[in-house]
N, C-alpha and C positions, 0 to 999 in steps of 0.2 A: 590818653587824652581825656579831659574832663568835659562833660556835656551838661549845660544848664538845664534846669527843669523846663524852661520855656521852649528851648530847642527840641527837647525830647518830646514834649507834647505836640509840637508842630509836626515832627517826624511821624509820630503815631497817627496824627490826623491824616497826613498824606498817605500813609500805609493803609489806613482804613478805607480811604477813598478809592485807592487802587484795587483793594480787595473787593470792595463793593462793585466796582466797574467790571472786574474779572468775573465775579459771580453772575453779574447781569449778562455779560457776554455769553457765558456758558448756558444760561437759561434761554436766552432769546435767539441766539445765533444757531442756525441749523446748517450742518455741512452735508451736502449730498454727494455721494461717491458714485460716479457713473463709469462702469466698466465697458470698454469696447470689446465685443466678442472677438476671440481669436479664430473665428471660422466664418465661412460664408453661410448664409441661411440655406439650409438644404431644400432641394426641390420637394414639392408636395408629394411627388411620386415616391420619394424615399421613405415616407411614412414616419418621420421623426428620427431617422438614423442620421448621425452627424459625420461619422467617418473621420478622416484626417483633417487637421487644421490647415490653414493657408500654406504653411511651409511644406505640406505634403509628406512630412516625416513623422510628426507626432499626432497621435489621436487627440481629438479635442479633449477627451477625458483626462489626458495626461497633463493638461495645463494646471489642474488642481491635484490630481492623484500622481504626484511626481514620483514617489517611491515605487508604486506599482508599475508605472510606465517604464521606469529604469529597469526593473526586473523583466518586464515583458519584452523589452527590446532584444534580450538574449535568447528568446525562445524561437522555435521553428514557426510558431504562429506569426511572428513578426515578418517572416520571409515567405509566407505561404504563396503569395502570387508569383514572386520571383522564382521560387523553386518549381512551381508548376510549369512556368514558361520554359525553364531550363531542362525539364525532364524529358523532353522529346515526345511526350504523350499528352500535351495540353489539348483539351477539348472543352467545348461549351458545357458538356455534362459535368465537368469537374469544377467549374467556376463557383458554384453555389457554396462549396466547402472551402474555397480559397479566398473568399471575399466576405464582406459584412452584409448580412441579410437576415432571412428568417430562420436559417439553420443554426442550431445551438442554443436558441432561446425560446421563450414561450409564444412568440409571434406566430400566428397560424396562416396569415396571408403570405404566400410564397413570393408575390410580386412586389417586393420592397427592396430598399437598399440598392446594391449593385445590380441585381436582377432587373429592377425597374428602370434604373437610370443609366447604367453602363459607365458611371462616373468613376475615374481612377481613385477618387478620394476614399472609395470603399474597398480598395485592394487590401489583401491580407486578412488574417483573422484577428481583428481588433477587440477592444474592450466590449463593444456593443454586440459582438458575435455571441457572447455568453450572457451579457447583462441586459440585452434588449435596447431599444431606441433611447437615446439620452437627451433629446431636445427638451422635453418637459423638465428634466432635472436641472440642466444648465440654465434654463430660463428662470426657474424658481427652485433652488436646491431644497427648500423645505417642503415642497409640494409632493415630491416622490423620491423614492430610492430604488433605482433599477437594479435589483439584486439578481444574481445568478442562482441557478438551482443546483443543489448538491445531489439531487436525484439524477439518474441517468435518463429515465424515460423509456420504459420498455416498449411503449407504443411508438417510439422514435419520433415523438412530437416535441421534445424538449431535451436540453442537455447534450452532453458529449456524444451520446449515441446517434444523434442525427447525422453526424459526419463520420464518426469512428465506428462504422458498422456497414453491413451489406456485403455483397460478394467480393468487393475490393479488398477490404481487410475487416473481417467480422469481429472486431474487438468486443462490441457490446453483446452480440449474440453468444459468443463463447463465455464471456463474463456472466451473463444471465443464467447460463447452465451450470456455472461453477458454484462451489460452496460459498464463495464471497458474495454471490448474488442472491443467496437464499433469503427469503422474507418470512416474517412471522415465526421465527424460531424462538424457543423458550429462552435461549441465551440472550436474545435481544431485549428481553423484558427483565432480566435479573441484574441487580445492581453490581454484583461481583463479576459479571461477564461482559457488560456493555463496553468496557474499555478495549475490547478486541472484536466484539461481535456486532456492534452498532456504531454507525458513522459518528453521531454526536459524541458518543462515549469515547471513541478513539481521539477525536479532536480535543476533548477535555483532558484525557490522559497525556496527550502529546503537547499540551499547551498551545493549541492552535485557536486563536480567537478570531475566527472568520465569521462574516455575516452572510447569510444566504436565505433563500425563500422559506425553506422548511425549518429554520432554526427554532422557532417557537412551537412547532407542531408536536403532536403526540405519537404519530405513527412511526414505528421504528424504521430506520433507514439502513439498508445493508452496507457492506463495504464497497462503496461506489468508486468511480474513477478518481475523483478529487480527494479521496482519503489517501491514496498512495501517490497520486500525481498532483503537484502544485500547479494550478493553472497559470500562475504568473511567473514562476521562478525556474530558471534553467541551471541552477547551481550544480545539480546532479544530472547525469544523463537521463534522457526521457522525462525530464522534469519531475523526477521522483523526490519525495519529501526527505528521504534519507538515502544514503548510498546502499548498493547491494553487494559491494565488493569489500566491505570492511568486516573483519572477523571480530565483531564486538556485539554482545547481546543488546546493548542500549543504542548502538549507532547503526546497526544493520536493519534496513526497512522490514524485511520479512521476519527476522528473529525477534524484533521488538514485541511481536505478539506470539510467535511460535517458540516460546521458552517457558511456558507456565508449568508450575509444579514438576520440575525436572528432577527434584530431589525429594526424598520423603520428609514429611513434617511430623514433629513430635505430637502425639495425640490425634493425628489425622490418618485414618486408614485408607484414604482415597489413593488411587494409583496415579501414575504419571498422566498428565493431561495433554500438553502439547510440547513435548521435550525435544522436538526435532532440531532446533537451533543449537542448544548446548551439546546435544549428542553429535551433531555434525562437527562442532568445534572441539569436542572431546574435553569439555571443561564444565564443572559444576553440574554434573548429571549423574543420577543413579545413587545407590547406597554403596559406600566404599567399605568393604569388610575390614576389620581391624588388622588382619594378617596380610592384607593386600597392599603391597608397597607400590602406590600409584601416585604420580604427580599430575594434577590437572593439566590437560593439553598434551600429555605425553603420548597417548595413543590416539592417533587421528588417521582415518582413512583418507585416500586421495581426494575424495569428494569435498573434504573440508580444508584442503590446502591450496597453495598457490597454483597447483595444477588445474584447479577449477576456480578461477578468479571471481566468477560471478556467484559462487557459493550456491545458495538455495535456487536462485534464478537460473543458474547454469544448467540445471536439470528440469526445473518446473516451468520456465518461461522461455520457450524457443519457438521461433517462427519456422514452419516447415511447409512444404508444398505437396499437394496430392496430385500426382500426374497419372493420366489415363494410360494404362499399360499397353493398350493397342494403338491409340492414335498419337500418344506422346503429348497430348494437349493438357494444359493446366486445368485441373478440376476445382481446386480449392486452395486458398492461402490460409493456413492455420496460423493464428497469432500467438498461441501459447497462453491465452487468457482463460483456458480451462484450469490452468495451474496443475495439470497432471503430468508427472514425469513419464509414466508409461501408460498412456490412455488406451482404452478400448477403442476399436474402430467400427464405424457403421458400415452398411453395405457398400457404400461408395469409397470406403477407405478414409473417411474423415474422422478425426479424433472426436469422441463423444463423451458424454457424462456418465455413460453406463459403467457400472463397477462389477458386473457379474461375469465378464468374459474370462477365459483362461489366460495363462501366461503366453501361450502360443498365439492367442488372438490379439495380444496387445502390441502397440507400436513402441519400439525402443529407439526411434530416430533421435530422441533427445540425447541418447548416450553416444551417438555417432556423429551428430551434427557438428561438433567442435573437434572431431578427430580424436576424442578420448579413447574410444573403443573401435576396433576394426570393423565389426559387423554386429547387426542386431542379434543374430543367433549366438554369437560369442557371449553377449551380455545375458541372454536368456539362460545359457548354461551356467554362467557364474552365479546368477541369482538363485538358481535351483540348488546349487551346491551349498551356498551360504545359508539359505533358508533351512535346508535339511540339517545342517550342523547346529544352527541356533535353536531350531524347534526341538531337536534331540536333547540339547542341554537344558532348555526351559522345561521340558517334560520331566526330565530327571530331577530338576530342582523342585518342581511342584510336587512330585511324588515324595520328596523328603519333607517339604513344608507340611504336607498332610499329616506327618507323624509328629510334628512339633506340638507340645502342649498348648492348649487354648489360652492359657494364662500368659503366654508370650506375645499375644497380639492385643493391640489397643492398650498398651501399657500406660500407666498413669504416673510413672516415676521420673518423667522428664528425660527419657532416653528412647532411642530406636533400638529395639531388641534385634538379635540376629534373625529371628523368625520374620519380624516385620520388614527389616531391610532386604532379606532374601526374597520375600514375596514382592516387594516393590520392584526389584531387579527382574524377577520372572515376568511380571506384568509389563515392565518397560520393554523387555526383549520381544514380546509378542505384539507390541503396538505396531500398527501398519507403518511400514517404512523403516523400522529399526534395523532390519537386516541390511538395508542399503545405506542409511545415513552414516553409520559407523559400525560395520560388522566386527571389526577388530576389538573395539572397546566393549561392545555387547558380549562378545564371546569371553573376553577377559573378566567382565563383571560376573557373568554366570559361573565361570570356572571358579573364581574366588569365592563366590557365594556358596557353591556346593561344598567346597573344602571347609568353609567356616561352619556351615550347618552340621556337617559330619563331625567336625571337631567339638563344637560346643554342645551338641545334643547326643553325641555318641551313637549316631545312626549309621546305617550301611547303605550306600548308594547302589542302585540297580546297575548291573553291568551293561555297557554299550561301547561300541568301537570309539565313538567320539569321546565319551567320558573316560575311557581307559587312557587315551592320549592326554587328556586334561590332567588327570590325577598323577600321571607319570612325570609331569613337568616339575 
């Protein structure tokens, strides 16, 4: 179709007028968006806590934080009130930890939320239980961000410890006495160590982009509850960030950190650091002598197989009870959060952080709690035998290593010498727990190392009953 110059000009004029009108409308017309709150204004007694919205199922916070709300719904926190009522032991003293209030966050006044109002909207452990009152935030989202704390709060005035502690289940007390709860360690200050020794470093290494009160702080944070447990997500049992029953260095929660320097490094004379995970799984651990025909994963003790499905946690995290021998009354509920497989016991029979007691004074309940071993005394005997064998082999290997020329250590030719590799294996064998994590593999590595050192350096091993059996194979 052909358009005349006059009609084109007219069209352009109309278009310009419409454009001007449109621009004028954009400039002069203001559109106000008024949102109707999805909640009833809380009582002044609640001190700014919102609780559930009108439907009684979704926390007010979930109206915007839909993803976190969807995850939270699958957690035990979302059923805290119902589970308490169904327990048969419901009491007023329990309600503070099964409702929204001052416990779990930085609020110091105990008479808020459910405690002050008795309103069912505050049932369960909702968002505000950890993040604090949300009224100011929903009224003006830019005015405040009610962040939760990554710290546990050793004074029990903030964080998970306010509820997950005490005589009922002393999670925080045991954790605080464990190595996970240690503060001010040198490793928490070193860049090469923080990815396993400091909470922010772990989050960075694991790609966790969470916001929390202490995020911009400078004080090191130990391995607190929220490092291992995801407060929102119940994908894994116990809301763990990674599973504990997967035999994979990168996917097992404990082994993600407990696998450092499990094999010797060229030009690095340092010994094994935390090789427990690979040793348990029998893969990528230790120095493999040239004459040792070994396939990774071939030699695995039962602790690292399907017979112990929880792997590290199967021994290191077990709940046990301390019962009074005379009255039969419950003395203590141990949560396993000392993370000690065979802990020393205090005067009342409670697991303690002490490490100086003898084997006879240690508890071996973790070895019997799942029915793996018949009695604690049986395990004590087995441990004694295994330690004797491994210590004998390691001593013999170290005696041989002492005769190896000094030029064979700290080599700079891009190889691990027999002397260096053998020393790594001897040190690995004497690491705490090596005799238990995989005694078969440790013994095999020591045996193969002794044979290799004897062959490569023309040395003579000192006689011993264990070694005679080894060299005869």
